[in-house]
N, C-alpha and C positions, 0 to 999 in steps of 0.2 A: 447374722440377718440382715434383710435389707429393707427398704420402703415397700417394694412390692408385697413383699411377706405380712407387713402389716396391715394390706387392705388402703394401700394410699394410692391413689387415681394416677395414670401417668401423665396426666398435664400437669398436678402438683409436684410429683417426681421431678420433672423437666425445672420446673420452675426453682426448686432446691438445690436441681444441679447447675443451675447457671448461676446459683450464691454460693457455690462452693459446697454444699452438703450433702455429700453421696451416701451418706449410709448412717443408719439413726443411733442415738446415744444411749448408753443403760436406761436412763428415764423415759426414753420414747418407747422402747424396747416393751419394758414393764407396765405401763402405763396406757398408750394408746389401744391397745384389746381392749381392755376390760373400759374405756371411755366410750367406745364404736359400738360395745355390746350394749349399752347404758345403762352401765352400773355405777353407781356413786364411788369416788374414787378421794381417797388422803396419800398422797404422793407427799415424800419428804426427799427435798433435793437439794444442793447445794447451787447456790448462783456460778453459770457459768457450765452448766451440764447439759444445756440444752432445752431446760424445762417450757421454756415458752413455745416452742413448736410441738410438746408435749401434747400439750389445751389447743391450740391452735388447730393442727393439722386433723385432728378425729371435730374440732366444730365446723371445719370446712367442710372434709366429708360428710356431715350432718345436715347444715341446712338446708334449706328449701329455697332455690332461687323462687317457685309460683307461690312463696307466701310472702308476701309485705310484712308481716308482725316482726316485731324484736325477738329474735328465738334465741338467742345467746346472750349472756351478760359477762363481761368481765371487769372483776373490782380492784382495783387496785391503791396503795396506800400513797403513792406522789404520783404528781406529774411526770416527772421526767420518764416513770417507770410506764405511766399509761403510753407517751407519746411512744416511748421504744415498741409496747406490744405492737401498736397502731402502724408504727412505721413492716414490722415484721407483717402482720396479717394484708398489708397492702400490696407487700412481694406475695402474697399467696392469691389475693384478687385477681391476679393478670392471668390464673389458671381458671378461678370459677371467681365470677363478677361479683361477688359479694357487697352489698351495701352497708358497709362501716362507719358510724358516729364513734369520733373522741371525744368525750364532755369530761372537761376536768377546768381546774381554777388560771384564771388567767388568757384566756380564751374568748371574745366575745360573746357574750349568750344568746344575743339576737341572731350570729351568723347561725349558733348550732340549733336554734331553734326554726329556723328556715328552712336547713338541711332535714329537719325533723319531718317535714310538711311531704317528703319523699318516703319511697319506704325503706326504714332503719332495717337491716334483718340482725347486725351485730354492733353492740355499745360496748364500748372501752372508756371506762370510769373512774375518775375517785370518789368516794364517799359525797364529798359535801358537795362538789358541782352534782353529780346525780339526784341529790335529796332536794334541789334545787328546783331541776326538771319536774320531778315529781311533783313540789307543792307548786308548780307555776300549769302540771295539765298539760305537759309538753312531751311525756315521757310516758307511755302505757306497759306497763311489764305484766298485762295480765295472760298473756299468750308465751309469754317465754318458757321454754324448756332445758335451758344449760345452763348454771348458772356456777360460776369461777370465781374462788377468793384466793386471790394471787399473793403470796407474801402475807400469810393470814399472822406469822408470829409477829411483824413489823405492824400488822393494820391492828393488832392490840399492844401493841407496845407503844404505840401512837395515843391509842385513846378512842378508837373507832368501835367500840363494841355496840354502841347503843349506835351507832349511824349504818353498822351492817345488817341489826337485827330490823331498824325500821325499814331497810331497804327489802327484806326478807319476806317483810308483810303484806310488800305490794307485788311480790310473787307468786303463782300457783303452786299450791304443795306437790303439786305430782309433775315434780320436776330433776332433771337431774343432777348432782353438786359435784363440783369437783373442787378439791383445796389443795394449792402448791404449797409449801410452805419450806424453809430453809431448814427450823426446829419441831419437830411436835413434842410440845410441852403439853403440861395438862390443861392451858386455858384453851390452847388451840382443840383438845380433842373435846374439853366438855364444851363449845361451841358448837362443834361440827356434829357430834354424836346428837345434839336434841334437833337437826334436821335429815339428817342422812338417814338411806337406809340400807343399814348390814353394810358399810362401805368397806373397798378393798382399802388394804394396807400396802403402800407400795414405797420403796426407800431404795438409796443408793447408798455410797459408800458413806462414811462417817469421813468428818472434815478433816483430819490428817489424811488421810487415802485419798479426796476428790484435790492436794493439792502439790503432789508428789513433784509437778514441773515448776514450780514455785520455790526461788532459792528467798528464804527468810534469814535477814539482818536486823542487831538491833546495836542503837548506838547512846551510849551512855552517857549527859550532859547536864548541862543543868540549865535551869529558867534561860538565865542569861547568856550560854551559851549554844546554846538550842537553832539560833541563825545563823551562826556560824559553819556549825556542825550540819546544819542543811545546805547553806553553800559549798562547799567543802566535798559534800557530797556528790552535789548537784553537777561542778565542774569534773570531776574524779569519773561519773558513772557518764555525762552526758548522755542522755538516755533517747530513743527516737522520739518517743510521748512518756508523759508521764501525767498520775495525779497526785497533788498534793492534795492531803486532807487535814483538816482543823478542826477543832470541837466545836467553833463557836461561830459567828456571823463577822462579830465583830477580830475575831482574831483573823480573820480569813481576809477581811480587807486590808488589814494592818500589812499581813504577812504579802500581799499582791502588790502595795505599795512600796517596801521594803525591799523586795525579788527586781520589780521594774527596775528601782534606783541605781540597781545591779548591773540593771543592764540584761536582764532575763526575760526571756520573750512569753510573757504568760499573762491570764485572765481569772477571774476569780467566777464561780457557781453559787450559789446559796438562793435561800428564799425570800430573799426581802428584794429581790432582784425579779425587776420584770419577768414576766414570762416573754415576751417578744425576746425581750435581750437575754436571755436563759436561752433561747433557742439560736439568735444570732451566734453564742458566745459555743455553743455547740459545732453549728455547722463551722463555725471558722476553726474549733479543735479537729476535727474531723477533716476538714481541708488540708490540715496540717500548717494553717498558717498561725497557730499558736503551739508551742511545744512544751507546754505547762499547764495544768490546770489544776487552779487552786478549790477546793468543794468541802462543802460541809460536811455531812452523813447525807442530807436528803438527798445528796447527787451519787451516793454506793449504794444506789435499787434502782436497776432498770439502764443503767450507762452501756452499752454495747459498743463498742468501739475498738474495733480491730488496730491494731501495733502498738497498743501501748504497753511499752516492755519494765515499766515502774511504776510502782507505787509509793510513795512515802508517808508515813504517818506523822507529819508534823506534831502532832498531839498525840498521845494512845487514844484509840478507842475505848470507850466504856466497859465495853465487855468482849466477851467471845464473839459472841455472836456479828456484832456488827466489824470487828477484826475479819471476820470472814467472809462477808459482803466487800468489805474493801479493798481483799486481795482476791475479790473475783472481779476486780476490772481488771486484774493482769492474766499473763500466763491462759488466755482463755483456747478454747476448742484445742487443743494439747499443746499450743503455743509455750514457748520457756517466758518465766514473768522472776519479776524479783521485787521483793518488799523488805522496804527498811523502816523500820518503829526508830524514833526518837523518844528518851527514855528519863526522865529525872526520879529523884530517889521517895519523892513521895507518891509515884504511881505502881512501888514494887506490890501490893497487893491483887492490883489488876493484870500486871503482867504474869504475877506465878499463878494466877487461873487461868490467863489464855496459854502460857505452858502446858500447864497441866493438861486441858482440854485439846488440845494439839497434838499433845504425846512425846512432843522433845525440849529440849529447849534450843532457846535461840540462839544463834551464832553471834558473839560479838564483835561488833568491827568498831576499827581503829583509825585515826587518821596519821597521817605524817605530815601534815601542813594544817598550817593555821588560819583561818581566817582575818582580815584585817579589820571584819566587825565583831 
């Protein structure tokens, strides 16, 4: 199947080709026809499977350039994901000049309000900033035709349920709902079935099937020995680009300082850093001016950066879903990736659950050298 078979127009296909996308992924093949037909869709797809274009492409096909109202809304849990989706949408706008507003925290709201005075047709937003616009009367969702909830599981995990429902009250009842989520649990289903009309359920492979191109390894260590183990791994692997995940902002700050002291080219990314600084860090990482990006889980959603060949879990993720999202930063679009998790005995229950849901025991990695630190 190709994009022409999915009723995507030639101009849009040309833009996709310019960006190295020649064939639709399974989630795109399964989702796009139903979305174009106007059906409500609940789609389960892990990160890195092409889900962003699975909803962006039909949105662009359905938006009318003659209608100056907000016709489509994409709601995301984090600023990083909102920015990432916006960047993908801007690529498609070369084929169809849809007016796009990105509304997320950290951006000057007065600038966003000025832009809203124009004809905005697509809004990509985080819940807090969108509600701010609604309260100010600067966003009118009364003519909305399509509502996309992206990373629905993470939305509910973070605690955005009340905000989502408040936003939905500002939209017309007769609209198309699209829900994309890495996991479709009872909470996601309960929320969406309250609003959807006979939704189509779309799913691609389970977690262990969508990660066949990623090599997983585990390093058993101690709290005291973890930094030295990481340094050993970075020296041995010397990845082209890597993301190192920490569980807290404080640990990310310390790891960033310690790695810089050891001579590594790195920088950090977490929610206490200003949005302007975060965007500068991401640009430096994309431009290969930084080899190692140290991040908390706020960055595990929405980071789509080509060339990341390694992910290191300096702190083991809290659950399987976070493990999958972190892994999704490497091995993207069929490329090979590597994931290395540093494990201390107190994490045994978390590790067992991750391995059980992956469906295999993660290979243990040993070092023949020791670090001075």
